[in-house]
FIMARNU-615102 format. One record per residue (C-alpha): x, y, z; residue in three letters; chain; residue number from 1. Coordinates in steps of 0.2 Angstrom, whole numbers, plus 5000, padded with zeros to 4 digits. Last residue first. Example, Ala and Ser with C-alpha at 12.3 -4.5 7.8 and 13.67 -1.06 7.14 Angstrom:
ATOM     u     v     w  res  chain    n
ATOM  5068  4995  5036  SER      A    2
ATOM  5062  4978  5039  ALA      A    1
END
This chain:
ATOM     u     v     w  res  chain    n
ATOM  5017  5064  5111  UNK      A  342
ATOM  5011  5074  5093  UNK      A  341
ATOM  5024  5069  5083  UNK      A  340
ATOM  5024  5080  5069  UNK      A  339
ATOM  5040  5089  5072  UNK      A  338
ATOM  5050  5075  5078  UNK      A  337
ATOM  5049  5065  5059  UNK      A  336
ATOM  5062  5075  5052  UNK      A  335
ATOM  5078  5069  5057  UNK      A  334
ATOM  5073  5050  5058  UNK      A  333
ATOM  5069  5041  5071  UNK      A  332
ATOM  5073  5026  5079  UNK      A  331
ATOM  5062  5015  5092  UNK      A  330
ATOM  5066  5002  5103  UNK      A  329
ATOM  5076  4987  5107  UNK      A  328
ATOM  5065  4975  5100  UNK      A  327
ATOM  5063  4988  5084  UNK      A  326
ATOM  5052  5003  5079  UNK      A  325
ATOM  5057  5014  5067  UNK      A  324
ATOM  5052  5030  5065  UNK      A  323
ATOM  5048  5041  5048  UNK      A  322
ATOM  5052  5058  5038  UNK      A  321
ATOM  5049  5061  5019  UNK      A  320
ATOM  5051  5077  5007  UNK      A  319
ATOM  5071  5075  5009  UNK      A  318
ATOM  5069  5056  5002  UNK      A  317
ATOM  5086  5052  5006  UNK      A  316
ATOM  5082  5049  5025  UNK      A  315
ATOM  5070  5037  5022  UNK      A  314
ATOM  5083  5026  5013  UNK      A  313
ATOM  5095  5029  5027  UNK      A  312
ATOM  5084  5024  5042  UNK      A  311
ATOM  5080  5009  5033  UNK      A  310
ATOM  5098  5005  5031  UNK      A  309
ATOM  5102  5009  5051  UNK      A  308
ATOM  5085  4999  5057  UNK      A  307
ATOM  5083  4987  5045  UNK      A  306
ATOM  5081  4984  5022  UNK      A  305
ATOM  5067  4975  5023  UNK      A  304
ATOM  5056  4989  5035  UNK      A  303
ATOM  5065  5001  5026  UNK      A  302
ATOM  5057  4996  5009  UNK      A  301
ATOM  5040  4993  5015  UNK      A  300
ATOM  5039  5010  5024  UNK      A  299
ATOM  5047  5018  5010  UNK      A  298
ATOM  5032  5012  4999  UNK      A  297
ATOM  5021  5017  5009  UNK      A  296
ATOM  5026  5033  5012  UNK      A  295
ATOM  5030  5034  4993  UNK      A  294
ATOM  5013  5028  4987  UNK      A  293
ATOM  5005  5038  5003  UNK      A  292
ATOM  5009  5054  4996  UNK      A  291
ATOM  5020  5070  5000  UNK      A  290
ATOM  5029  5058  5012  UNK      A  289
ATOM  5024  5054  5033  UNK      A  288
ATOM  5033  5035  5036  UNK      A  287
ATOM  5028  5023  5049  UNK      A  286
ATOM  5041  5005  5049  UNK      A  285
ATOM  5036  4993  5060  UNK      A  284
ATOM  5044  4977  5072  UNK      A  283
ATOM  5064  4979  5065  UNK      A  282
ATOM  5073  4965  5075  UNK      A  281
ATOM  5080  4957  5055  UNK      A  280
ATOM  5070  4944  5054  UNK      A  279
ATOM  5061  4948  5037  UNK      A  278
ATOM  5053  4933  5029  UNK      A  277
ATOM  5065  4922  5020  UNK      A  276
ATOM  5070  4921  5002  UNK      A  275
ATOM  5086  4928  5006  UNK      A  274
ATOM  5088  4943  4995  UNK      A  273
ATOM  5069  4941  4990  UNK      A  272
ATOM  5064  4949  5009  UNK      A  271
ATOM  5049  4943  5013  UNK      A  270
ATOM  5035  4953  5021  UNK      A  269
ATOM  5024  4940  5031  UNK      A  268
ATOM  5029  4940  5046  UNK      A  267
ATOM  5038  4920  5053  UNK      A  266
ATOM  5038  4921  5073  UNK      A  265
ATOM  5048  4909  5079  UNK      A  264
ATOM  5045  4900  5098  UNK      A  263
ATOM  5043  4883  5087  UNK      A  262
ATOM  5032  4888  5074  UNK      A  261
ATOM  5023  4906  5076  UNK      A  260
ATOM  5010  4913  5062  UNK      A  259
ATOM  5010  4931  5054  UNK      A  258
ATOM  5002  4945  5048  UNK      A  257
ATOM  4998  4956  5063  UNK      A  256
ATOM  5018  4959  5071  UNK      A  255
ATOM  5025  4960  5056  UNK      A  254
ATOM  5025  4978  5051  UNK      A  253
ATOM  5024  4991  5038  UNK      A  252
ATOM  5014  5008  5041  UNK      A  251
ATOM  5008  5024  5030  UNK      A  250
ATOM  5006  5041  5031  UNK      A  249
ATOM  5003  5053  5014  UNK      A  248
ATOM  5003  5071  5015  UNK      A  247
ATOM  4993  5087  5013  UNK      A  246
ATOM  4992  5093  5032  UNK      A  245
ATOM  4999  5080  5048  UNK      A  244
ATOM  5001  5080  5067  UNK      A  243
ATOM  5007  5065  5069  UNK      A  242
ATOM  5001  5055  5084  UNK      A  241
ATOM  5010  5043  5095  UNK      A  240
ATOM  5011  5025  5104  UNK      A  239
ATOM  4995  5021  5098  UNK      A  238
ATOM  4984  5005  5104  UNK      A  237
ATOM  4975  4990  5093  UNK      A  236
ATOM  4990  4980  5093  UNK      A  235
ATOM  5002  4982  5110  UNK      A  234
ATOM  5019  4978  5107  UNK      A  233
ATOM  5017  4985  5089  UNK      A  232
ATOM  5011  5001  5094  UNK      A  231
ATOM  5001  5008  5080  UNK      A  230
ATOM  5004  5027  5074  UNK      A  229
ATOM  4989  5039  5076  UNK      A  228
ATOM  4986  5050  5061  UNK      A  227
ATOM  4981  5071  5069  UNK      A  226
ATOM  4973  5079  5055  UNK      A  225
ATOM  4979  5098  5054  UNK      A  224
ATOM  4973  5119  5061  UNK      A  223
ATOM  4956  5109  5069  UNK      A  222
ATOM  4943  5114  5062  UNK      A  221
ATOM  4931  5100  5066  UNK      A  220
ATOM  4928  5093  5048  UNK      A  219
ATOM  4949  5090  5046  UNK      A  218
ATOM  4957  5105  5036  UNK      A  217
ATOM  4965  5104  5019  UNK      A  216
ATOM  4973  5086  5012  UNK      A  215
ATOM  4975  5071  5021  UNK      A  214
ATOM  4981  5053  5012  UNK      A  213
ATOM  4983  5036  5026  UNK      A  212
ATOM  4986  5017  5025  UNK      A  211
ATOM  4978  5012  5040  UNK      A  210
ATOM  4968  4997  5031  UNK      A  209
ATOM  4963  5011  5016  UNK      A  208
ATOM  4961  5028  5026  UNK      A  207
ATOM  4955  5041  5015  UNK      A  206
ATOM  4955  5061  5025  UNK      A  205
ATOM  4947  5075  5017  UNK      A  204
ATOM  4946  5095  5019  UNK      A  203
ATOM  4940  5109  5007  UNK      A  202
ATOM  4932  5098  4995  UNK      A  201
ATOM  4933  5104  4977  UNK      A  200
ATOM  4928  5089  4967  UNK      A  199
ATOM  4947  5088  4962  UNK      A  198
ATOM  4953  5090  4978  UNK      A  197
ATOM  4943  5075  4980  UNK      A  196
ATOM  4948  5064  4967  UNK      A  195
ATOM  4966  5066  4969  UNK      A  194
ATOM  4964  5059  4986  UNK      A  193
ATOM  4954  5045  4980  UNK      A  192
ATOM  4969  5043  4968  UNK      A  191
ATOM  4981  5045  4981  UNK      A  190
ATOM  4973  5032  4992  UNK      A  189
ATOM  4971  5020  4978  UNK      A  188
ATOM  4992  5021  4976  UNK      A  187
ATOM  4990  5018  4995  UNK      A  186
ATOM  4984  5000  4990  UNK      A  185
ATOM  4992  4997  4977  UNK      A  184
ATOM  5008  5001  4985  UNK      A  183
ATOM  5015  4984  4992  UNK      A  182
ATOM  5000  4972  4985  UNK      A  181
ATOM  5004  4977  4967  UNK      A  180
ATOM  5008  4958  4966  UNK      A  179
ATOM  5018  4953  4950  UNK      A  178
ATOM  5018  4934  4945  UNK      A  177
ATOM  5034  4923  4937  UNK      A  176
ATOM  5029  4903  4932  UNK      A  175
ATOM  5033  4904  4916  UNK      A  174
ATOM  5046  4916  4912  UNK      A  173
ATOM  5049  4931  4901  UNK      A  172
ATOM  5035  4942  4913  UNK      A  171
ATOM  5030  4955  4898  UNK      A  170
ATOM  5024  4970  4897  UNK      A  169
ATOM  5018  4982  4885  UNK      A  168
ATOM  5011  5001  4882  UNK      A  167
ATOM  5028  5005  4880  UNK      A  166
ATOM  5041  4991  4881  UNK      A  165
ATOM  5042  4980  4897  UNK      A  164
ATOM  5052  4965  4903  UNK      A  163
ATOM  5052  4959  4918  UNK      A  162
ATOM  5069  4951  4925  UNK      A  161
ATOM  5076  4965  4933  UNK      A  160
ATOM  5060  4965  4944  UNK      A  159
ATOM  5069  4949  4950  UNK      A  158
ATOM  5058  4930  4957  UNK      A  157
ATOM  5057  4917  4947  UNK      A  156
ATOM  5073  4906  4950  UNK      A  155
ATOM  5069  4913  4970  UNK      A  154
ATOM  5054  4902  4970  UNK      A  153
ATOM  5065  4885  4964  UNK      A  152
ATOM  5079  4891  4979  UNK      A  151
ATOM  5064  4892  4990  UNK      A  150
ATOM  5058  4876  4988  UNK      A  149
ATOM  5076  4868  4988  UNK      A  148
ATOM  5079  4875  5003  UNK      A  147
ATOM  5063  4864  5011  UNK      A  146
ATOM  5047  4877  5014  UNK      A  145
ATOM  5044  4880  5034  UNK      A  144
ATOM  5024  4876  5038  UNK      A  143
ATOM  5009  4883  5040  UNK      A  142
ATOM  4996  4873  5047  UNK      A  141
ATOM  4978  4882  5045  UNK      A  140
ATOM  4983  4893  5030  UNK      A  139
ATOM  4986  4910  5031  UNK      A  138
ATOM  5003  4911  5033  UNK      A  137
ATOM  5009  4907  5017  UNK      A  136
ATOM  5029  4904  5014  UNK      A  135
ATOM  5028  4897  4998  UNK      A  134
ATOM  5014  4909  4990  UNK      A  133
ATOM  5024  4925  4996  UNK      A  132
ATOM  5040  4915  4989  UNK      A  131
ATOM  5033  4915  4969  UNK      A  130
ATOM  5022  4932  4973  UNK      A  129
ATOM  5038  4942  4974  UNK      A  128
ATOM  5038  4950  4958  UNK      A  127
ATOM  5034  4967  4966  UNK      A  126
ATOM  5053  4970  4971  UNK      A  125
ATOM  5055  4983  4986  UNK      A  124
ATOM  5072  4977  4993  UNK      A  123
ATOM  5079  4976  4977  UNK      A  122
ATOM  5094  4993  4979  UNK      A  121
ATOM  5079  5003  4987  UNK      A  120
ATOM  5080  5017  4975  UNK      A  119
ATOM  5082  5006  4958  UNK      A  118
ATOM  5066  4995  4966  UNK      A  117
ATOM  5056  5011  4972  UNK      A  116
ATOM  5060  5018  4952  UNK      A  115
ATOM  5054  5001  4945  UNK      A  114
ATOM  5037  5001  4955  UNK      A  113
ATOM  5034  5017  4949  UNK      A  112
ATOM  5036  5014  4932  UNK      A  111
ATOM  5024  5001  4934  UNK      A  110
ATOM  5012  5010  4939  UNK      A  109
ATOM  5014  5021  4927  UNK      A  108
ATOM  5012  5008  4912  UNK      A  107
ATOM  4996  5005  4923  UNK      A  106
ATOM  4989  5021  4919  UNK      A  105
ATOM  4995  5022  4903  UNK      A  104
ATOM  4984  5005  4895  UNK      A  103
ATOM  4996  4990  4896  UNK      A  102
ATOM  4995  4977  4882  UNK      A  101
ATOM  5004  4959  4887  UNK      A  100
ATOM  5018  4953  4876  UNK      A   99
ATOM  5017  4936  4872  UNK      A   98
ATOM  5022  4919  4884  UNK      A   97
ATOM  5030  4914  4898  UNK      A   96
ATOM  5018  4922  4911  UNK      A   95
ATOM  5003  4925  4904  UNK      A   94
ATOM  4995  4919  4918  UNK      A   93
ATOM  5002  4934  4928  UNK      A   92
ATOM  4999  4947  4915  UNK      A   91
ATOM  4981  4942  4916  UNK      A   90
ATOM  4979  4939  4934  UNK      A   89
ATOM  4989  4959  4936  UNK      A   88
ATOM  4974  4964  4922  UNK      A   87
ATOM  4959  4958  4934  UNK      A   86
ATOM  4950  4941  4928  UNK      A   85
ATOM  4958  4929  4942  UNK      A   84
ATOM  4951  4941  4955  UNK      A   83
ATOM  4967  4936  4971  UNK      A   82
ATOM  4978  4948  4960  UNK      A   81
ATOM  4968  4960  4964  UNK      A   80
ATOM  4974  4976  4950  UNK      A   79
ATOM  4958  4980  4939  UNK      A   78
ATOM  4944  4973  4949  UNK      A   77
ATOM  4951  4982  4962  UNK      A   76
ATOM  4954  4997  4955  UNK      A   75
ATOM  4934  4996  4949  UNK      A   74
ATOM  4929  4994  4965  UNK      A   73
ATOM  4939  5008  4971  UNK      A   72
ATOM  4931  5021  4959  UNK      A   71
ATOM  4913  5017  4960  UNK      A   70
ATOM  4918  5019  4980  UNK      A   69
ATOM  4926  5037  4977  UNK      A   68
ATOM  4907  5044  4965  UNK      A   67
ATOM  4898  5035  4980  UNK      A   66
ATOM  4907  5047  4994  UNK      A   65
ATOM  4910  5061  4982  UNK      A   64
ATOM  4890  5060  4981  UNK      A   63
ATOM  4888  5056  5000  UNK      A   62
ATOM  4899  5075  5002  UNK      A   61
ATOM  4886  5084  4993  UNK      A   60
ATOM  4871  5079  5005  UNK      A   59
ATOM  4882  5080  5019  UNK      A   58
ATOM  4890  5098  5018  UNK      A   57
ATOM  4906  5098  5019  UNK      A   56
ATOM  4923  5092  5026  UNK      A   55
ATOM  4928  5074  5023  UNK      A   54
ATOM  4928  5059  5032  UNK      A   53
ATOM  4932  5041  5021  UNK      A   52
ATOM  4936  5025  5026  UNK      A   51
ATOM  4942  5009  5021  UNK      A   50
ATOM  4943  4993  5032  UNK      A   49
ATOM  4952  4980  5022  UNK      A   48
ATOM  4953  4965  5009  UNK      A   47
ATOM  4953  4977  4995  UNK      A   46
ATOM  4938  4984  5001  UNK      A   45
ATOM  4927  4986  5015  UNK      A   44
ATOM  4915  5001  5019  UNK      A   43
ATOM  4916  5017  5030  UNK      A   42
ATOM  4910  5036  5026  UNK      A   41
ATOM  4910  5050  5036  UNK      A   40
ATOM  4902  5067  5035  UNK      A   39
ATOM  4906  5085  5038  UNK      A   38
ATOM  4910  5100  5050  UNK      A   37
ATOM  4905  5090  5067  UNK      A   36
ATOM  4902  5071  5060  UNK      A   35
ATOM  4888  5065  5050  UNK      A   34
ATOM  4887  5046  5047  UNK      A   33
ATOM  4890  5033  5034  UNK      A   32
ATOM  4889  5016  5030  UNK      A   31
ATOM  4896  5003  5013  UNK      A   30
ATOM  4896  4985  5019  UNK      A   29
ATOM  4881  4980  5009  UNK      A   28
ATOM  4886  4990  4994  UNK      A   27
ATOM  4905  4983  4992  UNK      A   26
ATOM  4900  4966  4985  UNK      A   25
ATOM  4890  4973  4972  UNK      A   24
ATOM  4902  4986  4968  UNK      A   23
ATOM  4916  4971  4965  UNK      A   22
ATOM  4901  4961  4953  UNK      A   21
ATOM  4899  4976  4946  UNK      A   20
ATOM  4918  4980  4942  UNK      A   19
ATOM  4920  4962  4933  UNK      A   18
ATOM  4936  4968  4923  UNK      A   17
ATOM  4930  4979  4910  UNK      A   16
ATOM  4920  4990  4918  UNK      A   15
ATOM  4934  5004  4913  UNK      A   14
ATOM  4944  5015  4927  UNK      A   13
ATOM  4936  5033  4929  UNK      A   12
ATOM  4951  5047  4925  UNK      A   11
ATOM  4959  5055  4939  UNK      A   10
ATOM  4965  5073  4934  UNK      A    9
ATOM  4975  5088  4942  UNK      A    8
ATOM  4986  5078  4955  UNK      A    7
ATOM  4999  5071  4944  UNK      A    6
ATOM  5003  5053  4956  UNK      A    5
ATOM  5021  5053  4959  UNK      A    4
ATOM  5035  5047  4952  UNK      A    3
ATOM  5048  5041  4968  UNK      A    2
ATOM  5063  5053  4967  UNK      A    1
END
């Protein structure tokens, strides 16, 4: 079982990674609105649209929203690989050199990575950044890397090469890099959800770029939350929804972040075993689990493993359920239909 975030305490993150500049960037994007029975806040952070919806009185909820947004700013400042002063960047910059000191939270995150790497037989690998950079789908003219470039990047990839001891980590080879993009946003969802539990919120939805965690009851008084699952063949529409309470929901897919060349699509999710973008017929994987972190790790790993092995992976976790959208149709885990709304 993947380690889950303790729900009792979420400590404030230290302001040592340029948090104030991230807060200043987020502030103009924040908007609030009242909803029946509660309030909602949206803002831009971690490279995506973030949404909080909670049950309760708007003045109290606005205070919680401000606290949650401040926490998210500190989290992004600490863990984003795109920020040169983040802890992750410091670890990457020190590759091939000395050990880097870690706080207990980061130690816990890396332990989650270790557990999921083992569970997925290496399909989930936070050291994949050298390959991600090689297959850069964001450039104006994407290109297919040469075999020699892929082979060289693979030499810098492999979670089992990461050296760890209590409170410290070391990337032993220059050029190795960590990227928490496969679980960082989901972990942040769980932390903000735990923060809401600490504040005694009766109902809360945390949605960071369609990675979701819900708790309690929604403001409109329904007996549970309804989370839509996007149709990879028609982005922006949902093919079904999940009715869940006190659970996380996450989706992984290659139908948006991709490039096409010579009639072939190359997605952003890399299979570290081959060095190439995943190409196994799976378009998207949606998973519900007790935490968003678990749901996100399982959906990403199942996407990489493919239809049969991916479905088996989801079913190894008794509290998880999922659906895989493929080029030929959809596959369902044994328990997913009990959550589907249509």
